[in-house]
C-alpha positions, 0 to 999 in steps of 0.5 A: 035101608041096608046102609042105615041098618049097617051104620046103626049096627056099627054105632051100637057095636062102638058104644057096647065096646067102650062101655064098662072098660077099665083104662087103668087095668088096660094100661098095665096090660099093655106093658105086654104088648110094649115089647112089640107094639112100642111104649104107648102104642108106637111101634119101632118094629117094622112087623107090628102096627102102631096101636095108639089112637086106633078105634076101640072097635077096631082093636077089639074086633082084631083081638076077638079075630085072633082068638077065633082063628080068623086072623093069624100071626106068629106072635098075636095068635098066641098072645091073644089067646090068654086074654078075657073079653074084659082084657080085650075090652081094657086094652082097646079103651087105653090104645083108643084114648091116645090122641095123635096128630099129623103134620102134612109133609112139606113139598 
């Protein structure tokens, strides 16, 4: 029963996270993110993760956690404070829309 509830709650949160988001605004907002997270969300900074292709739910939760102080980083804790909830949703929609492919390494 608990597993079903968790899955159902996750699906509801995921569907709410992308509802009403403005990807065009997210793209514009992403210019400030590109300094650390790279153009199109592909970071060249070893301290900053790639954002492209991450789930919108994960990006939203992470940014809100920085805003609430539940997560700490010398840069992100400051940057996240300036974002509205709409900005968070728009950025999450933008970065989650990237489609990445992987190539298995040859041995």
